[in-house]
GUDREN-38114 format. One line per 3 residues: number of its first residue (from 1); their letters; for each residue x, y, z of N, C-alpha, C. Coordinates in Angstrom, 2 decimals. Each point is the difference from the previous one (the first is absolute). Example, Ala and Ser with C-alpha at 12.3 -4.5 7.8 and 13.67 -1.06 7.14 Angstrom:
! GUDREN-38114
1 = as = 13.19:-5.69:7.80:-0.89:1.19:0.00:0.90:1.20:0.00  -0.35:1.05:-0.72:0.82:1.19:0.06:-0.77:1.09:0.73
END
This chain:
! GUDREN-38114
1 = xxx = 1.67:2.54:-4.40:-0.21:1.26:0.72:-1.48:0.23:0.24  -0.33:0.55:1.15:-1.39:0.36:0.27:-0.37:1.21:-0.85  -1.30:0.09:-0.29:-0.47:1.18:-0.72:0.19:1.23:0.87
4 = xxx = 0.58:1.02:-0.58:0.21:1.25:0.72:-0.60:1.14:-0.80  -0.70:0.88:0.68:-0.46:1.23:-0.62:0.86:1.13:0.54  -0.39:1.21:-0.34:0.74:1.17:0.48:-0.04:0.08:1.53
7 = xxx = -1.08:-0.52:0.59:-0.21:0.19:1.44:0.17:-1.29:0.81  0.23:-1.13:-0.67:0.13:-1.26:0.73:1.34:-0.66:-0.27  0.36:-0.91:0.89:1.23:-0.77:-0.14:-0.23:-1.34:0.66
10 = xxx = 1.04:-0.83:0.06:-0.18:-1.29:0.64:0.65:-0.03:1.37  -0.67:-0.69:0.92:0.56:-0.32:1.31:-0.03:-1.51:0.07  1.16:-0.63:-0.32:-0.04:-1.44:-0.23:-0.89:-0.25:-1.20
13 = xxx = -0.94:-0.92:0.13:-0.89:-0.33:-1.11:-1.28:0.85:0.01  -0.13:0.89:0.97:-1.20:0.84:0.08:0.22:1.32:-0.72  -1.06:0.55:-0.54:0.04:1.34:-0.58:-0.50:0.99:1.05
16 = xxx = 0.81:1.02:0.28:-0.35:0.98:1.04:0.24:1.40:-0.55  -0.55:0.98:0.70:0.25:1.39:-0.37:1.46:0.33:0.26  0.63:0.74:-0.93:1.40:0.39:0.19:0.20:0.74:1.32
19 = xxx = -0.99:0.78:0.38:0.11:0.79:1.23:0.02:-0.86:1.26  -0.42:-1.27:-0.13:-0.06:-0.89:1.17:1.22:-0.91:0.12  0.72:-0.20:-1.11:1.02:-1.05:-0.01:1.12:0.25:1.01
22 = xxx = 0.49:1.23:0.08:1.14:0.28:0.89:-0.33:-0.37:1.45  -1.22:0.33:0.44:-0.39:-0.33:1.37:-0.14:-1.51:0.19  -0.47:-0.69:-1.03:-0.16:-1.45:0.10:1.36:-0.70:0.06
25 = xxx = 0.94:0.49:-0.82:1.37:-0.55:0.05:0.64:0.32:1.36  -0.26:1.22:0.50:0.55:0.39:1.31:-0.47:-0.96:1.08  -1.27:-0.38:-0.03:-0.52:-0.93:1.01:0.73:-1.34:-0.05
28 = xxx = 0.30:-0.47:-1.22:0.74:-1.26:-0.15:1.36:0.10:0.68  0.73:1.09:-0.26:1.38:0.08:0.51:0.05:0.40:1.48  -1.02:0.71:0.49:-0.08:0.19:1.45:-0.14:-1.36:0.67
31 = xxx = -0.78:-0.88:-0.64:-0.27:-1.31:0.57:1.22:-0.91:-0.02  0.80:0.05:-1.10:1.09:-0.97:-0.15:1.35:0.52:0.49  0.10:1.27:0.36:1.31:0.62:0.28:0.81:-0.77:1.04
34 = xxx = -0.64:-0.36:1.11:0.74:-0.61:1.11:0.62:-1.35:-0.37  -0.61:-0.72:-0.92:0.49:-1.32:-0.40:0.61:0.01:-1.40  0.24:1.18:-0.55:0.37:0.12:-1.41:1.29:-0.75:-0.33
37 = xxx = 1.05:0.20:0.79:1.28:-0.65:-0.29:-0.10:-1.53:0.12  -0.67:-0.46:1.05:-0.16:-1.44:0.19:-0.78:-0.60:-1.16  -1.08:0.67:-0.40:-0.82:-0.51:-1.10:0.77:0.00:-1.32
40 = xxx = 0.84:1.01:-0.23:0.82:0.02:-1.22:0.88:-1.24:-0.08  0.62:-0.34:1.12:0.87:-1.19:0.02:-0.81:-1.27:-0.24  -1.16:-0.10:0.65:-0.83:-1.20:-0.16:-0.56:-0.10:-1.41
43 = xxx = -0.51:1.11:-0.54:-0.67:-0.02:-1.30:0.96:-0.32:-1.14  1.22:0.54:0.10:0.95:-0.17:-1.11:1.06:-1.05:0.31  -0.12:-0.68:1.14:1.01:-0.97:0.45:1.37:0.67:0.10
46 = xxx = -0.01:1.28:0.32:1.25:0.76:0.18:0.59:0.54:-1.28  -0.61:-0.34:-1.16:0.61:0.40:-1.28:-0.08:1.51:-0.22  -0.92:0.68:0.70:-0.09:1.46:-0.17:1.32:0.68:0.31
49 = xxx = 0.80:-0.61:0.87:1.31:0.59:0.33:0.95:-0.06:-1.21  -0.10:-1.06:-0.80:0.81:-0.11:-1.22:-0.44:1.04:-1.02  -1.31:0.15:-0.17:-0.54:0.99:-0.94:0.47:1.41:0.39
52 = xxx = -0.06:0.29:1.27:0.39:1.35:0.47:1.51:0.20:-0.13  0.78:-1.05:0.25:1.46:0.12:-0.14:0.36:0.30:-1.46  -0.67:-0.65:-0.93:0.24:0.26:-1.41:-0.34:1.44:-0.36
55 = xxx = -1.10:0.49:0.57:-0.41:1.39:-0.23:1.08:0.96:0.48  0.54:-0.24:1.17:1.09:0.82:0.53:1.20:-0.04:-0.95  0.33:-1.20:-0.47:1.15:-0.16:-0.89:-0.18:0.78:-1.31
58 = xxx = -1.26:0.14:-0.44:-0.29:0.71:-1.26:-0.16:1.51:0.18  0.05:0.46:1.23:-0.31:1.41:0.27:1.12:0.96:-0.37  1.24:-0.49:0.02:1.14:0.87:-0.28:0.22:1.08:1.04
61 = xxx = -0.61:-0.14:1.17:0.08:1.04:1.04:1.41:0.07:0.58  0.48:1.24:0.16:1.35:0.23:0.51:-0.03:0.98:1.17  1.16:0.13:0.63:0.14:0.92:1.14:-0.41:1.41:-0.39
64 = xxx = -0.69:0.67:0.92:-0.36:1.39:-0.20:-1.26:0.23:-0.79  -0.63:-1.08:-0.50:-1.20:0.18:-0.82:-1.26:0.09:0.86  -1.08:0.41:-0.66:-1.30:0.15:0.66:-0.96:-1.02:-0.63
67 = xxx = -0.59:-0.84:0.86:-0.84:-1.11:-0.46:-1.39:0.12:0.62  -1.02:-0.28:-0.80:-1.37:-0.09:0.49:-0.45:-1.45:-0.05  -0.29:-0.56:1.18:-0.56:-1.35:0.10:-1.50:0.17:0.19
70 = xxx = -0.72:-0.03:-1.11:-1.42:0.32:-0.01:-0.83:-1.25:0.29  -1.08:0.19:0.77:-0.77:-1.15:0.51:0.97:-0.92:0.74  0.91:0.63:0.72:1.13:-0.72:0.60:-0.35:-0.86:1.18
73 = xxx = -1.23:0.12:0.49:-0.48:-0.92:1.03:0.91:-0.11:1.20  0.45:-1.21:0.28:0.81:-0.24:1.20:1.48:0.17:-0.23  0.39:0.54:-1.15:1.35:0.54:-0.14:1.10:-0.95:-0.41
76 = xxx = -0.33:-1.15:-0.61:1.06:-0.94:-0.41:0.99:0.66:-0.96  -0.51:0.69:-1.02:0.89:0.65:-0.96:0.69:1.22:0.61  -0.74:0.75:0.80:0.58:1.19:0.64:1.23:-0.35:0.82
79 = xxx = -0.06:-1.11:0.73:1.13:-0.41:0.84:1.26:-0.20:-0.84  -0.16:-0.64:-1.16:1.15:-0.23:-0.89:0.47:1.31:-0.62  -0.94:0.83:-0.47:0.37:1.26:-0.62:0.71:0.93:0.98
82 = xxx = -0.42:-0.03:1.26:0.62:0.84:1.02:1.50:-0.26:0.09  0.38:-1.27:-0.09:1.42:-0.35:0.05:0.71:0.42:-1.28  -0.69:-0.14:-1.14:0.64:0.33:-1.27:0.26:1.50:-0.17
85 = xxx = -0.93:0.85:0.43:0.17:1.44:-0.22:0.90:0.64:1.05  0.14:-0.65:1.16:0.90:0.49:1.03:-0.47:1.30:0.65  0.89:0.59:0.79:-0.37:1.18:0.80:-0.33:1.21:-0.86
88 = xxx = 0.56:0.08:-1.20:-0.23:1.17:-0.84:-1.23:-0.15:-0.90  -0.62:-1.18:0.03:-1.19:-0.24:-0.81:-1.27:0.07:0.83  -1.12:-0.24:-0.67:-1.30:0.03:0.69:-0.92:-1.04:-0.62
91 = xxx = -0.74:-0.69:0.86:-1.05:-0.91:-0.45:-1.31:0.48:0.59  -1.02:0.13:-0.84:-1.34:0.34:0.47:-0.86:-1.25:-0.10  -0.47:-0.46:1.15:-0.96:-1.11:0.04:-1.39:0.63:-0.01
94 = xxx = -0.72:-0.19:-1.09:-1.32:0.60:-0.15:-1.05:-1.10:-0.15  -1.12:0.19:0.67:-1.12:-0.94:-0.11:-1.28:0.78:0.26  -1.06:-0.36:-0.68:-1.27:0.68:0.20:-0.66:-0.42:1.30
97 = xxx = 0.44:-1.16:0.53:-0.66:-0.60:1.16:0.77:0.28:1.29  -0.64:0.65:0.95:0.68:0.40:1.24:0.43:-1.21:0.83  -0.79:-1.08:-0.02:0.36:-1.19:0.78:1.26:-0.65:-0.55
100 = xxx = 0.11:-0.09:-1.32:1.19:-0.57:-0.62:1.22:0.88:0.27  -0.19:1.30:-0.09:1.10:0.94:0.24:0.50:-0.12:1.44  -0.92:-0.15:0.92:0.36:-0.16:1.42:0.80:-1.28:0.21
103 = xxx = -0.43:-1.09:-0.62:0.74:-1.26:0.12:1.40:0.14:-0.60  0.10:0.67:-1.14:1.30:0.20:-0.64:0.94:0.82:0.87  -0.52:1.08:0.56:0.83:0.87:0.84:0.52:-0.76:1.23
106 = xxx = -0.90:-0.75:0.64:0.41:-0.75:1.20:1.04:-1.06:-0.35  -0.22:-0.69:-1.11:0.93:-1.07:-0.40:1.38:0.56:-0.31  0.07:1.09:-0.77:1.29:0.55:-0.38:0.72:0.62:1.19
109 = xxx = -0.73:0.65:0.88:0.64:0.56:1.20:0.53:-1.11:0.89  -0.71:-1.11:0.07:0.49:-1.15:0.77:1.27:-0.58:-0.62  0.16:0.20:-1.30:1.22:-0.46:-0.69:1.12:1.04:0.12
112 = xxx = -0.29:1.14:0.64:1.01:1.05:0.16:0.13:0.91:-1.20  -0.99:-0.02:-0.90:0.03:0.84:-1.20:-0.79:1.27:0.28  0.70:1.09:0.23:-0.69:1.24:0.39:0.46:1.22:-0.78
115 = xxx = 1.27:0.08:-0.35:0.58:1.27:-0.45:-0.45:0.50:-1.35  -0.09:-0.88:-0.98:-0.20:0.48:-1.37:-1.34:-0.45:-0.60  -0.94:-0.38:0.86:-1.32:-0.43:-0.46:-1.08:0.95:0.51
118 = xxx = -0.85:0.44:-0.91:-1.17:0.80:0.37:-1.26:-0.75:-0.37  -1.08:0.27:0.74:-1.27:-0.70:-0.18:-1.07:0.99:-0.42  -0.69:-0.33:-1.08:-1.02:0.90:-0.53:-1.25:-0.80:-0.35
121 = xxx = -1.15:0.43:0.53:-1.26:-0.59:-0.43:-0.42:0.71:-1.27  -0.09:-0.75:-1.10:-0.22:0.63:-1.30:-0.81:-0.90:-0.92  -0.79:0.65:-0.84:-0.76:-0.67:-1.04:0.85:-0.01:-1.27
124 = xxx = 0.21:-1.19:-0.56:0.86:-0.12:-1.19:-0.51:0.82:-1.18  -1.29:0.28:-0.03:-0.58:0.74:-1.13:0.32:1.50:0.06  0.40:0.48:1.16:0.29:1.43:0.16:1.14:0.16:1.00
127 = xxx = 1.19:-0.36:-0.43:1.15:-0.04:0.92:0.38:1.42:0.45  0.21:0.17:1.31:0.27:1.34:0.56:1.48:0.36:-0.02  0.63:-0.16:-1.17:1.43:0.29:-0.13:0.23:0.90:-1.20
130 = xxx = 1.13:0.73:-0.01:0.30:0.89:-1.14:0.28:-0.80:-1.28  -0.06:0.67:-1.13:0.40:-0.59:-1.28:1.48:-0.40:0.07  0.38:-1.04:-0.74:1.42:-0.36:-0.19:0.74:-0.16:1.32
133 = xxx = -0.57:-0.79:0.92:0.48:-0.02:1.38:0.77:-1.27:0.37  -0.40:-1.15:-0.57:0.57:-1.29:0.42:0.86:-0.63:-1.10  1.08:-0.65:0.43:0.86:-0.74:-0.93:-0.62:-1.35:-0.38
136 = xxx = -0.77:-0.56:0.92:-0.59:-1.32:-0.23:-1.32:-0.08:0.77  -1.00:-0.61:-0.63:-1.28:-0.26:0.66:-0.31:-1.49:-0.15  -0.39:-0.62:1.11:-0.47:-1.38:-0.06:-1.43:-0.04:0.54
139 = xxx = -0.82:-0.86:-0.60:-1.31:-0.31:0.56:-0.15:-1.51:-0.05  -0.06:-0.60:1.16:0.08:-1.45:0.15:-1.34:-0.55:0.50  -0.69:-0.74:-0.84:-1.30:-0.60:0.33:-1.01:1.03:0.49
142 = xxx = 0.05:1.18:-0.62:-0.92:1.06:0.39:-0.82:0.55:-1.15  0.53:-0.07:-1.22:-0.68:0.67:-1.12:-1.38:-0.59:-0.25  -0.17:-1.29:0.22:-1.30:-0.62:-0.32:-1.12:0.51:0.92
145 = xxx = 0.36:0.60:1.14:-1.01:0.51:0.92:-0.37:1.46:-0.27  0.70:0.63:-0.93:-0.24:1.41:-0.31:-1.23:0.12:-0.90  -0.85:0.98:0.29:-1.23:0.17:-0.77:0.29:0.41:-1.44
148 = xxx = 0.78:1.08:-0.18:0.32:0.52:-1.34:1.49:-0.25:-0.28  0.30:-1.17:-0.56:1.40:-0.40:-0.16:0.78:0.94:-0.91  -0.63:0.44:-1.10:0.71:0.90:-0.93:0.32:1.33:0.67
151 = xxx = -0.94:0.49:0.80:0.22:1.25:0.72:1.17:-0.16:0.96  0.09:-1.16:0.66:1.10:-0.26:0.93:1.33:-0.08:-0.75  0.02:-0.69:-1.14:1.24:-0.11:-0.78:0.45:1.38:-0.49
154 = xxx = -0.95:0.84:-0.39:0.35:1.36:-0.43:0.55:0.82:1.16  -0.55:-0.21:1.19:0.48:0.70:1.18:1.43:-0.43:0.34  0.28:-1.29:-0.14:1.36:-0.51:0.23:0.96:0.59:-1.04
157 = xxx = -0.43:0.05:-1.24:0.84:0.56:-1.06:0.36:1.46:0.32  -0.97:0.76:0.48:0.21:1.42:0.30:1.08:0.20:1.06  -0.02:-0.82:1.07:0.92:0.24:1.12:1.35:-0.69:-0.19
160 = xxx = 0.15:-0.75:-1.08:1.28:-0.66:-0.29:0.93:0.96:-0.73  1.27:-0.01:0.38:0.99:0.83:-0.69:0.25:-0.51:-1.41  0.37:0.88:-0.93:0.49:-0.47:-1.30:1.19:-0.94:0.22
163 = xxx = -0.03:-1.15:-0.65:1.03:-1.02:0.22:-0.39:-1.00:1.07  -1.10:0.28:0.72:-0.44:-0.89:1.06:-0.80:-1.17:-0.54  -0.21:-0.99:0.86:-0.73:-1.20:-0.43:-1.12:-0.36:0.97
166 = xxx = -1.04:-0.58:-0.56:-1.11:-0.56:0.77:0.06:-1.51:-0.08  -0.22:-0.66:1.13:-0.10:-1.45:0.03:-1.35:-0.38:0.62  -0.78:-0.76:-0.75:-1.31:-0.46:0.46:0.07:-1.51:0.18
169 = xxx = -0.01:-0.45:1.25:0.00:-1.42:0.32:-1.44:-0.38:0.33  -0.58:-0.91:-0.78:-1.42:-0.28:0.19:-0.33:-1.41:-0.48  -1.04:-0.58:0.60:-0.52:-1.26:-0.51:-0.47:0.22:-1.43
172 = xxx = 0.14:-1.05:-0.83:-0.32:0.16:-1.41:-0.66:-1.27:-0.52  0.11:-0.23:-1.30:-0.70:-1.13:-0.63:0.95:-1.17:-0.23  -0.26:-1.16:0.63:0.86:-1.16:-0.22:0.09:-0.37:-1.47
175 = xxx = 1.19:-0.47:-0.41:0.26:-0.24:-1.41:-0.58:-1.32:-0.51  -0.13:-0.99:0.86:-0.44:-1.33:-0.42:-1.36:-0.32:0.60  -0.86:-0.63:-0.80:-1.37:-0.30:0.44:-0.05:-0.92:1.23
178 = xxx = 0.81:-1.06:0.07:-0.04:-0.84:1.21:0.37:0.78:1.27  1.00:0.89:-0.13:0.39:0.83:1.14:-1.13:0.95:0.37  -0.66:0.56:-1.01:-1.10:0.92:0.23:-1.14:-0.68:0.76
181 = xxx = -0.31:-1.24:-0.38:-1.09:-0.74:0.67:0.37:-0.33:1.44  1.23:-0.44:0.21:0.44:-0.31:1.36:0.00:1.25:0.87  0.41:1.12:-0.60:0.06:1.28:0.70:-1.41:0.46:0.39
184 = xxx = -0.97:-0.21:-0.90:-1.40:0.34:0.31:-0.51:-0.82:1.18  0.29:-1.29:-0.03:-0.44:-0.88:1.10:0.58:0.48:1.32  1.28:0.30:-0.01:0.66:0.49:1.22:-0.62:1.32:0.45
187 = xxx = -0.16:0.95:-0.95:-0.43:1.35:0.35:-1.41:0.04:0.56  -0.90:-0.78:-0.58:-1.42:0.13:0.35:-0.48:-1.02:1.01  0.79:-1.02:0.27:-0.42:-1.01:0.96:0.92:-0.07:1.22
190 = xxx = 1.30:0.06:-0.24:0.95:-0.17:1.11:0.31:1.35:0.67  0.24:1.03:-0.81:0.39:1.30:0.55:-1.02:0.57:0.98  -1.31:0.04:-0.33:-0.96:0.52:0.99:-0.02:-0.82:1.28
193 = xxx = 0.25:-1.31:-0.13:0.04:-0.87:1.19:1.19:0.37:0.90  1.17:0.24:-0.62:1.16:0.45:0.77:-0.32:1.33:0.69  -0.64:0.91:-0.76:-0.38:1.29:0.57:-0.92:-0.14:1.19
196 = xxx = -0.92:-0.95:-0.09:-0.95:-0.23:1.09:0.71:-0.55:1.23  0.92:-0.95:-0.22:0.69:-0.64:1.12:1.01:0.91:0.68  0.77:0.74:-0.81:1.12:0.78:0.55:-0.42:1.42:0.35
199 = xxx = -0.71:0.65:-0.91:-0.35:1.42:0.19:-1.46:0.18:0.42  -0.74:-1.12:0.14:-1.43:0.06:0.36:-0.78:0.86:-0.99  0.36:-0.09:-1.28:-0.61:0.88:-0.99:0.07:-0.65:-1.38
202 = xxx = -0.96:-0.85:-0.31:-0.03:-0.64:-1.32:-0.39:0.98:-1.09  -0.91:0.93:0.30:-0.52:0.90:-1.03:1.08:0.88:-0.61  0.88:0.53:0.85:1.06:0.88:-0.50:0.93:-0.75:-0.94
205 = xxx = 0.30:-1.25:0.33:0.91:-0.77:-0.84:-0.70:-0.50:-1.26  -1.31:-0.16:0.07:-0.76:-0.29:-1.22:0.06:1.21:-0.93  -0.16:1.21:0.56:0.12:1.21:-0.83:1.40:0.09:-0.63
208 = xxx = 1.04:-0.27:0.78:1.36:0.11:-0.53:0.21:-0.96:-1.17  -0.55:-1.20:0.11:0.10:-0.96:-1.11:-0.76:0.52:-1.23  -1.19:0.53:0.22:-0.79:0.53:-1.11:0.69:1.20:-0.64
211 = xxx = 0.62:0.85:0.83:0.65:1.20:-0.54:1.17:-0.37:-0.91  0.65:-1.12:0.29:1.10:-0.47:-0.85:-0.55:-0.37:-1.38  -1.15:-0.69:-0.04:-0.57:-0.41:-1.28:-0.48:1.21:-0.83
214 = xxx = -0.39:1.08:0.66:-0.52:1.17:-0.71:1.11:0.94:-0.45  1.23:-0.25:0.44:1.11:0.88:-0.34:0.40:-0.20:-1.46  0.41:1.08:-0.69:0.41:-0.13:-1.41:1.13:-1.02:-0.17
217 = xxx = 0.00:-0.70:-1.14:1.08:-0.95:-0.27:1.28:0.76:-0.37  1.05:-0.76:-0.25:1.34:0.58:-0.17:0.04:1.04:-1.12  -0.52:-0.35:-1.17:0.08:0.90:-1.15:-0.90:1.24:0.19
220 = xxx = -1.16:-0.20:0.63:-0.90:1.12:0.23:0.63:1.02:0.94  0.62:-0.49:1.08:0.64:0.92:0.94:1.18:0.71:-0.66  0.76:-0.70:-0.81:1.11:0.61:-0.73:-0.53:1.16:-0.86
223 = xxx = -1.11:-0.23:-0.69:-0.61:1.04:-0.81:-0.48:1.18:0.82  -0.56:-0.26:1.17:-0.47:1.06:0.90:1.17:0.89:0.43  1.14:-0.62:0.30:1.18:0.76:0.40:0.49:0.88:-1.15
226 = xxx = 0.01:-0.58:-1.20:0.45:0.76:-1.17:-0.95:1.16:-0.32  -1.28:-0.21:0.24:-1.00:1.03:-0.29:0.19:1.27:0.83  0.58:-0.14:1.20:0.20:1.20:0.85:1.41:0.57:-0.16
229 = xxx = 0.83:-0.62:-0.87:1.30:0.61:-0.30:1.22:-0.84:0.28  -0.14:-1.16:0.65:1.18:-0.81:0.30:0.58:-0.59:-1.29  1.32:-0.07:-0.03:0.71:-0.53:-1.17:0.86:-1.20:0.40
232 = xxx = 0.51:-0.70:-1.02:0.79:-1.22:0.24:-0.71:-0.93:0.99  -1.31:-0.12:-0.17:-0.82:-0.77:0.94:0.12:-1.49:-0.29  0.35:-0.77:1.02:0.15:-1.45:-0.14:-0.61:-0.67:1.21
235 = xxx = -0.18:-1.32:-0.10:-0.42:-0.74:1.19:0.69:-1.35:0.04  0.14:-0.51:1.20:0.60:-1.31:0.23:-1.02:-0.85:0.75  -0.34:-1.15:-0.58:-0.89:-0.94:0.68:0.79:-0.81:1.02
238 = xxx = -0.62:-0.21:1.16:0.60:-0.83:1.04:-1.02:-1.04:0.44  0.52:-1.16:0.42:-0.85:-1.10:0.46:-1.11:-0.26:-1.03  0.42:-0.15:-1.25:-0.92:-0.36:-1.07:-1.02:1.06:-0.36
241 = xxx = 0.30:1.26:0.32:-0.92:1.08:-0.31:-1.00:0.29:1.10  0.06:-0.74:1.09:-0.86:0.32:1.15:0.27:1.42:0.46  1.28:0.39:-0.11:0.42:1.37:0.34:0.82:0.54:-1.17
244 = xxx = -0.12:1.31:-0.24:0.84:0.64:-1.01:0.57:1.30:0.57  1.23:0.29:-0.39:0.62:1.28:0.35:0.07:0.85:-1.26  -0.75:1.10:-0.01:0.03:0.95:-1.11:0.98:1.12:0.32
247 = xxx = 0.78:0.39:-1.01:0.94:1.12:0.15:-0.25:1.03:-1.09  0.04:1.27:0.40:-0.13:1.08:-0.98:0.86:1.18:0.42  0.47:0.77:-0.98:0.90:1.12:0.26:-0.64:1.31:-0.44
250 = xx = 0.40:1.07:0.67:-0.39:1.36:-0.40:1.22:0.69:-0.56  -0.10:0.46:-1.23:1.14:0.67:-0.64:-0.31:1.46:-0.26
END
């Protein structure tokens, strides 16, 4: 972890003022929004779809429920949740980045998903929803970009109904050293090159690789969730720990 003071945090491997990080992250996602789905498929060799499908399977979402897809980006999870909750339910696709939200709205409307989905530009650290509002909250590959992660987790806990669950799908720490070394080589040498060729933006993809390395490991994130009140907190490693799905409940 980078050294952090009360007023500084990390942006990739750089130490920056906390007040500057949100705008710097915003610039990254404004830049990558148009190619985001294509890059996800290229970067993960399509495996991100398996990770997201597992997350949906673990959500327990049923008809008539209210779901928050936080940092929902281009709406992969929202599309699935929209079908699960049906006409009597609601899905809120929330993202801090207007470009990502715009891409998500266009994509879902092109898929014919209009009736039970609402779009909200929101900061995860200060969610603009009432207490005890959602049956399920997911944040998929978004938590590592948040400046104050504990504040965001506490905000999610507040807006979750008693009995509701949070699912955090995020890159994590590979379990085996050979896999970790291969993953580093891919992340820091191949990934920025793909970003340069496909999205014309090597720097943003270099930041994304760095942000993964700076994200808390599996046990640390589990502890952070428990510290803000989540119970029965568990995680499942996928693809050798490259990705982990954390689950926590509010009782």
